[in-house]
C-alpha positions as CSV (number, residue, x, y, z in Angstrom):
1,M,18.6,-168.8,-20.7
2,G,16.8,-171.7,-19.2
3,R,13.2,-172.4,-19.3
4,W,11.2,-173.4,-16.3
5,I,8.3,-175.8,-16.8
6,A,5.6,-176.1,-14.1
7,L,4.1,-179.5,-13.9
8,V,0.5,-179.3,-12.7
9,L,-1.4,-182.4,-11.4
10,M,-5.1,-181.9,-12.0
11,V,-6.6,-183.4,-8.9
12,G,-10.1,-182.3,-9.7
13,C,-12.2,-180.9,-12.5
14,S,-15.1,-178.5,-12.5
15,G,-18.3,-180.1,-11.3
16,A,-16.5,-183.1,-9.7
17,E,-16.3,-183.9,-6.0
18,P,-13.6,-182.2,-4.1
19,F,-10.5,-184.4,-3.5
20,D,-9.4,-185.9,-0.2
21,C,-6.6,-183.8,1.2
22,A,-5.4,-186.7,3.4
23,E,-4.7,-188.6,0.2
24,V,-2.6,-185.9,-1.5
25,A,-0.9,-184.2,1.5
26,I,2.7,-184.9,2.5
27,G,3.1,-188.2,4.3
28,T,5.0,-188.5,7.5
29,S,7.6,-191.1,8.3
30,D,5.1,-192.9,10.6
31,G,2.5,-193.2,7.9
32,G,0.4,-190.3,8.9
33,V,-0.3,-187.0,7.1
34,D,1.5,-183.7,7.7
35,D,-1.2,-181.6,9.4
36,C,0.2,-178.3,8.1
37,D,0.1,-179.5,4.5
38,R,-3.4,-181.0,5.0
39,Q,-4.6,-177.6,6.3
40,A,-3.1,-175.9,3.2
41,C,-4.9,-178.3,0.9
42,Q,-8.1,-178.0,2.8
43,S,-8.0,-174.2,2.5
44,C,-7.9,-174.6,-1.3
45,V,-10.7,-177.1,-1.3
46,D,-12.8,-174.9,1.0
47,A,-12.3,-171.9,-1.3
48,C,-12.5,-173.6,-4.7
49,G,-13.9,-177.1,-4.3
50,A,-13.0,-179.4,-7.2
51,D,-11.3,-176.6,-9.1
52,C,-8.3,-176.9,-6.7
53,V,-5.1,-178.3,-8.3
54,V,-1.8,-179.4,-6.8
55,L,1.3,-177.7,-8.3
56,E,4.1,-180.3,-8.2
57,S,6.7,-178.6,-6.0
58,Y,8.0,-179.4,-2.5
59,P,6.3,-178.5,-0.4
60,P,3.2,-178.7,-2.6
61,Q,1.3,-175.5,-3.6
62,Y,-2.5,-175.9,-3.8
63,S,-4.0,-173.4,-6.2
64,C,-7.2,-172.4,-7.9
65,G,-6.1,-169.5,-10.1
66,A,-7.3,-166.1,-9.2
67,E,-9.0,-167.3,-6.0
68,G,-5.7,-168.0,-4.4
69,S,-3.0,-170.5,-3.6
70,W,-1.8,-172.1,-0.4
71,T,1.2,-173.9,1.0
72,V,2.2,-175.3,4.4
73,H,3.6,-171.9,5.3
74,D,0.2,-170.4,5.2
75,A,-1.1,-172.9,7.8
76,C,2.2,-173.1,9.8
77,P,4.6,-170.2,9.2
78,D,7.4,-172.0,11.0
79,W,7.1,-175.2,9.1
80,A,10.4,-176.8,8.1
81,L,11.2,-179.7,5.7
82,P,11.2,-183.0,7.6
83,T,14.7,-184.3,8.3
84,T,15.9,-187.6,9.6
85,S,18.9,-188.1,12.0
86,R,21.3,-190.9,11.7
């Protein structure tokens, strides 16, 4: 039996300013920000403010406990992992 360990990056703490989703969202190959991931992050910040945390997965999951959690698939149901062609 294996054990799974979830690594949680605390991006904010209670009473602090909400974090900037453009800084924590998935980056694009052209240096921009993935809009679907930014929207998922912003949903968490809108609902929970500084209590939002980023669960280290790919794509990231933005969570604030019982209030909810969001991923790119909530903002863009058809989102797919970025790929590159050779």
